[in-house]
C-alpha positions in Angstrom: -34.5 -19.9 -1.1 -35.1 -19.4 -5.0 -34.7 -21.4 -7.4 -33.8 -21.8 -11.0 -35.8 -21.7 -14.3 -33.4 -24.1 -16.2 -34.5 -23.0 -19.6 -33.7 -19.1 -18.8 -30.1 -20.4 -17.4 -29.3 -22.0 -20.7 -29.4 -18.5 -22.1 -26.3 -17.8 -20.7 -24.2 -20.2 -23.0 -26.0 -18.7 -25.9 -25.2 -15.1 -24.5 -21.3 -16.3 -24.6 -21.8 -17.6 -27.7 -22.8 -14.4 -29.3 -19.5 -12.5 -27.9 -17.4 -15.3 -29.3 -18.8 -15.3 -32.6 -18.5 -11.6 -32.7 -14.8 -11.9 -31.9 -15.3 -10.1 -28.6 -14.1 -12.9 -26.4 -11.7 -15.7 -27.7 -13.0 -17.9 -24.8 -15.3 -18.0 -21.6 -17.0 -20.0 -19.0 -19.6 -19.6 -16.3 -20.0 -21.2 -12.9 -23.0 -21.1 -10.9 -23.6 -22.7 -7.5 -26.7 -21.9 -5.2 -25.8 -23.2 -1.5 -22.7 -24.8 -2.6 -24.5 -26.9 -5.3 -23.7 -26.5 -9.1 -26.8 -25.2 -10.9 -25.0 -24.3 -14.2 -21.6 -24.7 -15.8 -20.7 -24.0 -19.5 -17.7 -23.0 -21.7 -17.3 -22.0 -25.0 -14.7 -20.8 -27.8 -10.9 -20.9 -27.4 -8.3 -20.5 -24.8 -5.8 -20.1 -27.6 -7.3 -19.1 -31.0 -4.2 -19.5 -32.7 -3.5 -22.9 -32.0 -7.2 -24.0 -31.9 -7.3 -24.9 -28.2 -10.8 -25.0 -26.7 -11.8 -23.3 -23.5 -12.4 -25.9 -21.2 -13.3 -26.2 -17.6 -9.7 -26.7 -16.5 -8.5 -23.8 -18.3 -5.9 -21.8 -16.2 -6.5 -18.0 -16.7 -5.0 -14.5 -15.3 -7.6 -13.7 -12.5 -5.5 -10.4 -12.0 -7.6 -8.1 -9.6 -9.6 -11.1 -8.2 -6.0 -12.0 -6.5 -7.5 -8.9 -4.1 -10.1 -10.9 -2.2 -7.1 -13.3 -1.4 -4.8 -11.0 -0.4 -7.4 -9.2 1.8 -8.4 -12.6 3.2 -4.6 -13.0 4.2 -4.2 -9.8 5.9 -7.7 -10.3 8.1 -6.1 -14.0 9.1 -3.2 -12.3 10.7 -5.3 -9.5 12.3 -7.8 -12.1 14.0 -4.4 -13.5 15.5 -3.9 -10.3 17.3 -0.7 -9.6 15.6 -1.9 -6.1 14.4 -5.1 -3.7 14.4 -6.2 -2.4 11.1 -5.6 1.1 12.3 -1.9 0.7 12.2 0.1 2.7 10.0 1.6 0.9 7.1 5.1 2.3 8.1 5.0 0.2 11.0 5.9 -2.8 8.5 7.4 -1.1 5.7 9.6 1.7 7.1 9.8 3.7 3.6 6.3 5.0 4.2 7.3 6.6 7.5 7.4 10.3 6.3 4.5 10.8 3.6 3.2 13.8 1.7 0.3 14.0 -0.6 -0.4 16.5 -4.0 -1.9 19.6 -2.9 -5.4 20.3 -4.6 -5.1 21.5 -8.1 -1.4 20.5 -8.4 0.1 20.5 -11.9 3.5 19.0 -11.0 4.4 16.0 -9.0 6.4 18.1 -6.6 3.6 20.0 -5.4 2.9 18.6 -2.3 2.2 19.1 1.2 2.7 16.9 4.6 0.4 14.3 5.2 -0.6 11.3 7.6 0.9 7.8 7.0 -2.2 5.6 5.3 -3.3 2.9 7.8 -3.9 -0.7 6.9 -7.6 0.0 6.8 -7.2 2.5 4.3 -5.3 0.3 2.2 -7.8 -2.2 2.4 -10.6 0.2 1.3 -8.7 1.9 -1.4 -9.0 5.3 0.6 -5.2 5.3 1.2 -4.4 8.1 -1.4 -2.3 5.5 -3.3 -3.1 4.8 -7.1 -2.4 3.0 -10.2 -0.4 4.0 -13.3 -3.5 3.7 -15.6 -5.5 6.3 -13.6 -5.7 9.6 -14.6 -3.8 12.4 -13.3 -0.1 13.6 -12.1 0.4 10.7 -9.9 -0.5 7.9 -12.4 1.8 9.7 -15.1 4.4 9.4 -12.3 4.1 6.1 -11.7 4.0 4.9 -15.3 7.3 7.0 -15.9 8.7 5.2 -13.1 7.5 1.9 -13.9 6.1 1.1 -10.4 4.6 -2.1 -11.8 4.1 -5.2 -9.4 4.7 -7.8 -12.0 7.8 -9.4 -13.9 10.9 -11.0 -12.8 13.5 -7.9 -12.1 12.4 -6.9 -8.7 10.9 -8.3 -5.6 7.7 -7.3 -3.9 9.8 -5.3 -1.1 11.8 -3.3 -3.8 8.9 -2.1 -5.7 6.8 -1.0 -2.5 9.9 1.0 -1.4 9.8 2.7 -4.8 6.1 3.4 -4.8 6.5 4.9 -1.2 8.8 7.4 -2.6 6.4 8.8 -4.5 3.2 11.5 -3.2 -0.2 10.4 -2.3 -2.9 11.5 -4.6 -4.6 13.1 -1.7 -4.8 12.9 2.1 -5.7 9.4 3.3 -9.2 8.7 4.1 -10.5 11.8 2.0 -11.2 10.2 -1.2 -11.7 6.7 -2.8 -9.1 5.7 -5.4 -8.7 2.3 -7.0 -4.8 1.5 -6.5 -1.9 -0.5 -5.8 -2.5 -0.7 -1.9 -3.4 -4.3 -1.9 0.0 -4.9 -3.3 1.5 -2.9 -0.3 -0.5 -5.2 1.9 0.8 -8.5 0.2 4.2 -7.1 1.5 2.8 -6.5 4.8 1.5 -9.8 5.0 5.3 -11.1 4.1 6.5 -8.8 7.3 4.4 -10.1 9.6 4.3 -13.9 8.7 8.0 -14.0 7.7 7.1 -16.0 4.4 7.0 -14.8 0.7 3.5 -14.0 -0.2 3.2 -16.9 -2.4 4.4 -19.3 0.4 2.0 -17.9 2.9 -0.8 -18.6 0.3 0.2 -22.1 -0.1 0.5 -22.9 3.6 -2.5 -21.1 4.9 -5.1 -20.8 2.0 -4.3 -22.9 -1.0 -3.2 -26.1 0.0 -5.8 -26.4 3.1 -8.6 -25.4 0.3 -7.0 -28.1 -2.6 -6.5 -25.0 -4.8 -3.5 -26.8 -6.2 -3.8 -24.9 -9.6 -3.5 -21.3 -8.6 -0.2 -19.7 -8.3 1.7 -17.0 -9.2 3.8 -18.6 -11.6 1.8 -20.8 -14.2 2.1 -24.4 -12.6 4.0 -27.0 -14.9 1.6 -29.5 -14.9 -1.0 -26.7 -16.1 1.2 -25.4 -19.2 -0.9 -26.8 -22.1 -3.8 -25.7 -20.2 -2.9 -21.9 -19.9 -5.0 -19.5 -22.0 -3.7 -16.8 -24.1 -4.6 -13.3 -23.2 -6.3 -10.6 -25.7 -7.1 -6.9 -26.4 -9.1 -4.8 -29.0 -6.8 -1.8 -28.7 -4.0 -0.9 -30.7 -1.8 0.7 -28.0 -1.7 0.1 -24.3 -4.3 -2.7 -23.5 -3.7 -1.2 -19.6 -5.1 2.1 -20.7 -8.7 2.5 -19.5 -9.0 6.4 -20.9 -9.6 7.1 -24.5 -7.9 4.6 -26.7 -7.4 3.3 -30.0 -9.4 0.3 -31.1 -7.6 -2.2 -33.4 -8.6 -3.8 -36.6 -7.9 -7.1 -34.9 -10.6 -7.5 -31.9 -8.4 -10.3 -30.4 -4.8 -9.2 -30.6 -2.7 -11.6 -28.7 -0.6 -9.4 -25.7 0.3 -12.5 -23.4 0.8 -15.8 -25.6 0.4 -18.9 -23.7 3.8 -20.0 -24.5 6.4 -17.8 -23.2 4.0 -15.9 -21.2 5.0 -13.2 -18.4 3.5 -15.2 -15.9 6.0 -18.3 -16.5 8.7 -16.4 -14.2 7.6 -14.1 -11.6 9.6 -12.8 -8.8 7.4 -9.7 -8.0 4.4 -11.5 -6.2 1.5 -9.1 -6.7 -1.3 -9.5 -4.0 -3.2 -7.0 -6.2 -3.1 -8.8 -9.5 -0.5 -11.7 -9.9 -2.4 -14.9 -9.6 -3.5 -17.6 -12.1 -5.7 -20.6 -11.7 -8.8 -22.4 -12.5 -12.6 -21.4 -12.4 -13.2 -24.5 -10.0 -10.1 -23.5 -7.7 -11.7 -19.9 -7.5 -15.1 -21.6 -6.6 -13.2 -23.3 -3.8 -12.0 -19.9 -2.4 -15.8 -18.7 -2.4 -17.1 -21.4 -0.9 -14.9 -21.0 2.0 -16.2 -17.6 2.5 -19.7 -18.6 1.8 -19.6 -21.1 4.6 -17.7 -18.8 7.0 -14.0 -19.5 6.8 -13.8 -23.5 6.8 -11.5 -23.2 9.8 -9.2 -20.8 7.9 -10.7 -17.6 9.2 -13.3 -16.8 11.4 -17.2 -16.3 10.2 -17.7 -13.0 12.1 -14.6 -11.5 10.4 -15.8 -12.7 6.9 -19.1 -10.7 7.9 -16.9 -7.6 8.9 -15.1 -8.0 5.8 -18.4 -8.1 3.5 -19.8 -4.7 5.3 -19.7 -1.5 3.6 -16.5 0.1 5.1 -17.2 3.8 3.5 -19.6 6.6 4.6 -21.7 6.0 1.5 -21.1 4.4 -1.8 -17.9 4.8 -3.6 -19.6 7.6 -5.6 -20.0 10.0 -2.6 -15.9 9.8 -1.9 -15.3 11.8 -5.2 -13.3 9.3 -7.1 -11.6 9.7 -10.5 -10.2 6.7 -11.1 -10.9 3.6 -12.8 -12.7 0.5 -10.8 -14.0 -3.0 -11.7 -17.6 -2.3 -10.6 -20.1 0.8 -10.8 -19.5 3.5 -8.2 -23.3 4.8 -7.7 -25.2 2.3 -5.3 -21.9 0.4 -4.4 -19.9 0.6 -1.5 -16.9 -1.2 -0.5 -15.4 -3.7 2.1 -12.5 -5.1 2.6 -11.5 -6.6 -0.6 -14.2 -6.3 -2.6 -17.4 -4.3 -3.5 -20.8 -4.4 -1.6 -24.0 -3.6 -3.4 -26.2 -1.1 -1.4 -28.6 -0.3 -4.1 -29.3 -2.2 -7.2 -31.3 0.7 -8.6 -28.5 3.3 -8.4 -26.1 0.8 -9.6 -28.4 -0.1 -12.5 -27.5 -3.5 -12.7 -29.8 -6.5 -11.3 -28.5 -8.0 -7.9 -29.2 -8.6 -4.2 -28.4 -5.9 -1.4 -25.3 -7.3 0.0 -23.9 -8.8 -3.0 -20.1 -8.8 -2.4 -18.1 -8.9 -5.8 -14.7 -8.0 -7.8 -13.4 -8.6 -11.2 -10.2 -8.6 -13.0 -8.6 -6.6 -15.8 -8.6 -9.3 -18.0 -12.6 -9.2 -17.8 -13.0 -12.2 -15.1 -15.4 -11.7 -12.4 -17.2 -13.1 -9.4 -19.9 -12.2 -6.9 -21.6 -13.6 -4.0 -25.3 -13.2 -3.1 -26.2 -13.5 0.6 -30.1 -13.4 -0.3 -30.2 -16.2 -3.1 -27.0 -18.2 -1.7 -25.4 -17.6 -4.9 -21.5 -17.7 -5.7 -21.2 -16.8 -9.6 -17.5 -17.0 -11.5 -17.1 -15.9 -14.9 -13.5 -16.3 -16.7 -12.4 -15.1 -19.9 -9.2 -13.4 -21.1 -9.6 -10.0 -22.6 -8.0 -6.6 -21.3 -9.1 -4.1 -20.6 -12.2 -5.3 -18.5 -13.8 -2.3 -19.4 -14.4 -3.0 -23.1 -17.9 -4.7 -23.1 -20.6 -4.7 -20.5 -20.6 -8.3 -19.9 -20.7 -8.2 -16.2 -24.2 -6.3 -15.8 -25.4 -8.5 -18.5 -24.4 -11.7 -16.9 -26.0 -10.6 -13.6 -29.0 -9.6 -15.7 -29.2 -13.3 -17.3 -29.1 -15.2 -13.8 -31.2 -12.5 -12.1 -33.9 -13.4 -14.9 -33.6 -17.1 -14.3 -34.6 -16.9 -10.4 -38.2 -17.7 -9.7 
């Protein structure tokens, strides 16, 4: 197993500091573990600039789409108990999806549709279901924005938002393309239906409590309120936009304050992006995966999840959406991306790296070749603002000897 040049690892702190000095990030932290042992940690900047609160190791952050691997593990925990199979249509669990249609090729209106198959659980897990996101380009994304198909807030339940999402057509025939989507939120509802528990309670009982993830929840835990970070954007308009946007004069405009946050009161448990937590809590989740399931899920099931489940890379499936990772040279497993070819992905890495990120620019990867677990935390939306992720991978690979 490779080791690290500690002098080269120390460049990470300097790199973070350049982002903070330039007011790109308010604060950030990086945790690197090899073989389960910590080899590097550093934190810089502020979790709350206005209140002069430093970014520290126990800072609580919004992990957004880094929730998706946790929901995917929950689904596979239930699958390996024989409670369903992955080719089951989602309508078996959410009847609102029973009769589906999708947009015709070249559609210019949301009502230009044709009948299609009901997406399967496997298609939901791999983002090939035909579902989309409000921030994705196209007719469906626009309709989702107009109808506020958002898995967040305290006015609806997960079940209610799923039923509203099911009333819209799919963007394409299931299985024909790849598009980043609300699919994992829908799977969160499947967890509820099959387990008979809320998604929050299933996570607590089956994952968080067994792993000691006591500071990861859908609602900011009261005892961590003083450690919760503010969230920022450099944009003048909609911070969740990933298209052409207008940059604001202030590169660190607060969009969700640490006090009075939207994460203080939640009734819709978003399995696709609703969790907050600490970097050490997420490290416990990754260590569970790295070591083969910790008795929560079988090691062979985890191996299955971290394989590429597409016919090629993401780019080969005609994506027209945003994604948290490159699309060329990158496949997709169940809950995260799988690196197939570092050269085509144009970023340092090992074949088989399993990774994903969150909209607030958080990121993780597991490297099976060098037995690494790496987590990056910050709070800036959108995650496409700066190339921090490939830069961090380059820094860490450059330190390997």
